[in-house]
C-alpha positions in Angstrom: -37.1 7.1 -18.3 -35.9 7.4 -14.7 -36.4 4.3 -12.7 -35.8 3.8 -9.0 -34.6 0.3 -9.8 -31.7 1.7 -11.9 -29.0 3.1 -9.5 -27.2 4.7 -12.4 -30.2 6.7 -13.5 -30.1 10.4 -12.4 -32.3 11.3 -9.5 -35.2 13.5 -10.1 -34.8 17.0 -8.8 -38.3 17.2 -7.4 -41.5 15.2 -7.0 -42.9 16.8 -10.1 -39.8 15.7 -12.0 -40.2 12.2 -10.6 -43.8 12.0 -11.8 -42.9 13.4 -15.2 -39.9 11.0 -15.5 -42.1 8.0 -14.7 -44.7 9.2 -17.2 -47.3 9.9 -14.5 -49.5 12.9 -15.1 -50.8 15.2 -12.5 -54.5 15.8 -12.1 -56.3 16.8 -15.3 -53.8 15.0 -17.6 -51.1 17.7 -17.2 -47.5 17.5 -16.1 -47.8 20.6 -13.9 -46.2 22.7 -16.6 -43.0 20.7 -16.3 -41.4 19.1 -19.3 -40.8 15.4 -18.8 -37.4 14.7 -17.4 -35.2 13.3 -20.1 -33.7 9.9 -19.6 -30.2 9.4 -18.4 -28.7 9.2 -21.9 -30.0 12.7 -22.7 -28.3 14.3 -19.8 -25.2 16.5 -20.5 -22.2 14.3 -20.4 -20.5 16.0 -17.4 -23.7 15.8 -15.3 -24.3 12.2 -16.2 -20.7 11.1 -15.7 -20.5 12.9 -12.3 -23.7 11.1 -11.2 -22.4 7.7 -12.4 -19.1 8.2 -10.6 -20.8 9.1 -7.3 -23.0 6.0 -7.5 -20.0 3.8 -8.3 -18.0 5.3 -5.5 -20.8 4.8 -3.0 -21.2 1.2 -4.1 -17.4 0.7 -3.7 -17.6 2.2 -0.2 -20.3 -0.2 0.8 -18.4 -3.2 -0.6 -15.1 -2.0 1.1 -17.0 -1.6 4.4 -18.4 -5.1 4.1 -14.9 -6.4 3.3 -13.3 -4.6 6.2 -15.7 -6.1 8.7 -16.1 -9.6 7.3 -13.5 -11.9 9.0 -14.7 -15.2 7.5 -12.1 -17.2 5.6 -13.1 -18.2 2.1 -12.0 -21.5 0.6 -10.2 -19.7 -2.2 -8.1 -17.9 0.4 -7.1 -21.2 2.0 -5.8 -22.4 -1.3 -4.1 -19.2 -2.4 -1.8 -17.4 0.0 -1.8 -14.3 -2.3 -5.6 -14.0 -1.9 -5.3 -14.3 1.9 -2.6 -11.6 2.0 -4.8 -9.3 -0.1 -7.6 -9.9 2.4 -5.3 -9.0 5.3 -4.4 -5.8 3.5 -8.0 -4.8 3.0 -8.9 -5.6 6.6 -6.1 -3.4 7.9 -8.0 -0.2 8.7 -5.3 0.8 11.2 -2.5 1.4 8.7 -1.2 4.9 7.8 -2.0 6.1 4.3 0.8 7.9 2.3 -0.1 11.5 1.6 -2.7 11.5 4.3 -0.7 10.5 7.4 2.9 10.9 6.1 5.0 11.9 3.1 8.2 10.3 2.1 11.2 12.2 0.7 12.9 9.5 -1.4 15.6 11.9 -2.6 18.1 10.2 -5.0 17.9 6.7 -3.8 20.8 4.3 -4.0 21.8 0.9 -5.5 21.2 -2.2 -3.4 25.0 -2.9 -3.1 26.0 0.7 -2.1 27.2 1.1 1.5 26.1 3.9 3.7 23.3 6.5 3.6 23.5 9.0 0.8 20.4 10.9 1.8 20.9 14.5 2.8 17.5 14.8 4.4 15.3 12.5 6.6 13.2 9.8 4.8 9.9 11.2 6.3 9.1 14.7 5.1 6.2 14.8 7.6 4.2 12.5 9.8 0.8 13.1 11.3 1.7 12.3 14.9 -1.9 12.5 16.2 -2.4 8.9 15.0 0.0 7.7 17.6 -2.3 9.0 20.3 -5.7 8.2 18.6 -5.2 4.6 17.5 -5.0 2.0 20.3 -2.2 -0.2 18.7 0.1 2.8 18.1 -0.6 4.3 21.5 0.1 1.0 23.2 3.2 0.4 21.2 4.6 3.9 22.0 4.1 3.0 25.7 6.4 0.0 25.2 9.4 2.0 23.9 10.8 2.9 27.3 10.5 -0.6 28.6 13.7 -1.9 27.2 17.4 -1.2 27.6 18.8 -0.4 24.1 22.4 -1.5 24.9 23.3 -5.1 24.4 24.6 -7.0 27.4 22.6 -4.9 29.9 20.2 -6.7 32.1 16.6 -5.4 32.4 14.3 -5.2 35.3 10.8 -5.9 34.1 8.1 -4.2 36.3 4.5 -5.1 36.7 3.6 -1.9 34.8 5.7 -3.0 31.9 4.1 -6.5 31.9 0.7 -4.8 31.9 1.8 -2.6 28.9 2.9 -5.7 27.0 -0.4 -7.3 27.6 -2.4 -4.3 26.6 -0.4 -4.0 23.3 -1.0 -7.6 22.4 -4.7 -7.3 23.2 -5.0 -4.2 21.0 -3.3 -6.0 18.2 -5.7 -9.0 18.6 -8.6 -6.6 18.2 -7.6 -5.5 14.7 -9.2 -6.9 11.6 -6.1 -8.7 10.3 -5.6 -10.5 13.5 -9.3 -11.5 13.8 -9.1 -12.9 10.3 -5.7 -14.6 10.9 -7.0 -16.4 14.0 -9.9 -17.8 11.9 -7.5 -18.6 9.0 -5.2 -20.6 11.4 -8.2 -22.5 12.9 -9.4 -23.7 9.4 
């Protein structure tokens, strides 16, 4: 029977269904004309599986949200650099996701020893450029791009505005999940 304690049990569709599923009868010993709701195993497979998947996805979302906001360093991560790197990856909510924010056009590829570029088209098929305005680290980085002389051997004049932009970019980086975690990691 349906139990509120069992997150994988299908939810009742109404109060009457909930009472019937829990075996509670309405006044007069009747179930208000409703047949008792079958337990989860008697549900059609597609309905039951869809419900299970939604519950699992919700639980994964909760776990991932906790992971993305928990910057405490665990002992296992101090002893295993691979675990620490995994943690950095999960904390990075600022990264761009393939297929969502960009798409690559890998074309033919080439061997590691080949010289030159054999690609006829650009590597990026498309990029969602709104992220460069919406996310602080990207926006602050873009502001830095005109601060430097690209040619070697050319002296640069650093202005107070450029110094401020450098500082704002570093502060934005330090506010990200990976940097908060890394600071705690280095202290331990």
